[in-house]
N, C-alpha and C positions, 0 to 999 in steps of 0.2 A: 249484865252489869253495866252501871251508868257510868258518864264519864268522871263524875266526882268520886265514886268507888275507884274509879282505875288510877284517878290522880293520890289519892290517899294510899294507895298501895304502892306505887311509883315512889312516893315519899319514904315509905319503908324500905324498900329495895334500896334506894339510895344511901339511907343509914347504914344498913345491912351490909353493902359493897362496901362504904368506906371502913366498916368495920374491920371487915375480912383482908383490904388492902393495908390497912394499921397494922395488924398482926403478921401479915405476910412480909410485911417491911422490917420487921424486928422491933416493932413500938409495941407500947401497952394503950389503950385507952385513958388511962390514968395518967401518963407520962405525956401526950398529944394533949389532953385536956389543960393538965398544969402549964405545959409551955406556952400555952394559946391564951393562958390567964381565964380560963373558964372552970365552971363546977365541974366537978368530978361526976357528981350524980347526973346534971343535967345534960353533960355531954354523952353518957352511957344511956340515957331515955333516949336521945336523937339518934344514937348508933342502934339501938335495939325497935325504934320505930315506934314507940309510944307515943313520942311528940313530932312534929314535923321539924325537920331539921332546917335551918335557912341556909340559902345558898353562901352567904359570907362566912358561915362556918364550914361547911364543905371546901369551900376554895381555901380558906386558911389553913384546914387541915390537910389539905392535899399538898399545898406547896411546903407543909412543913415535913410532910415525910417524902419530898420530891417526887410526886406523881401529877400529872396531867389530869385537872378535875373533869376535862371531858369523859376520860375512861369510865369514871364514876358513873357518870349519869347514861353512858352510852350501854354501860353493863347493866344497870338497874333498868333502863327501859327494854332491854332484850329480854332480861328473866322476867319482866312483868308481861311482855308478850308472849312468852313461852309458856308462862302458867295461867296466864287469863285470855290469850287470845289476842288476835291485833285488832286494830280501830274497826275495822270492817266486819268483825264478827268471825274470819276464820280461827281455827283452832289448831292445835298441833297434837299428833298423836302422843301417845305416853311415850312410847319408844323414843321418838324424836326429840322430846323434852330431857330425858335421860341421857341420851348421846350429847345433846347440845350443852347440858349442866357438865359431864364429863371433859368434855373438849375446854369448856372454860376453865375447871379446874386444873388441867393439865397445862393450859396457857399460863396460869396464875402461877403455877410451878416454876415454868420456862422462864417467865419475866423477873421470879425471885433471883433464879440462878444466872440469868443474862441480862445484868443491869446496863441500861443507857450508857456508852461511855461518856466520860468528861472532855468535852472537845476542847475544852481551855487549856487542857494539858497536852493537846496535839502538838507536836512537832509541825513543821511544815509539809515533811514526807509524809506523815501519817495523813494530817488533813487533807493534803492533795490526793492519797490513796483511798482517802474514805470518801472523797466526792465532794466535799465541802465547798459550799460558792466562794468562799473568800479564806485565804489562808495567808499567813507571812512569805513573801516571795512572789506574792499574786501583783499582777500590776495596779489592781484596782484597791489596793492596801496603800494608805497614808503615811505619813512619817510617824503618826499615833497609833497605828496597827488597828485601826479600824476601817472598815471597807468604805469607799468612796466611789461617785460616779467615774468612769474615767474622762 
């Protein structure tokens, strides 16, 4: 498979990964598209890999559903490597691919059940216990409650 074919497959996987995360976070493609001011039909074509999805759309949709776009790109690339092989031509056994995909699904369920905490709502004790670098009461926090150099 040549580089162009791999790139096109990667683009499809980005759309599919984003589609999966949208639903895993309790949204629909329609609500996300409408919130972004995009055509629902065009957004669905991007998500289903029919048309290459622009990076700006990936970023906007990810921020709207509160996930890091790097997660989508990384998972899409991993998925492409598992199904099409690595750049150097190495491939994976079918059993390895099945195990990796099952682990990815398990992680997605775990992510949905254990969302990242909202650090802005932490009190000083929670922030300190969680190991955040700056929290109220820290000597580096100024009167405006923002981190400052000592």
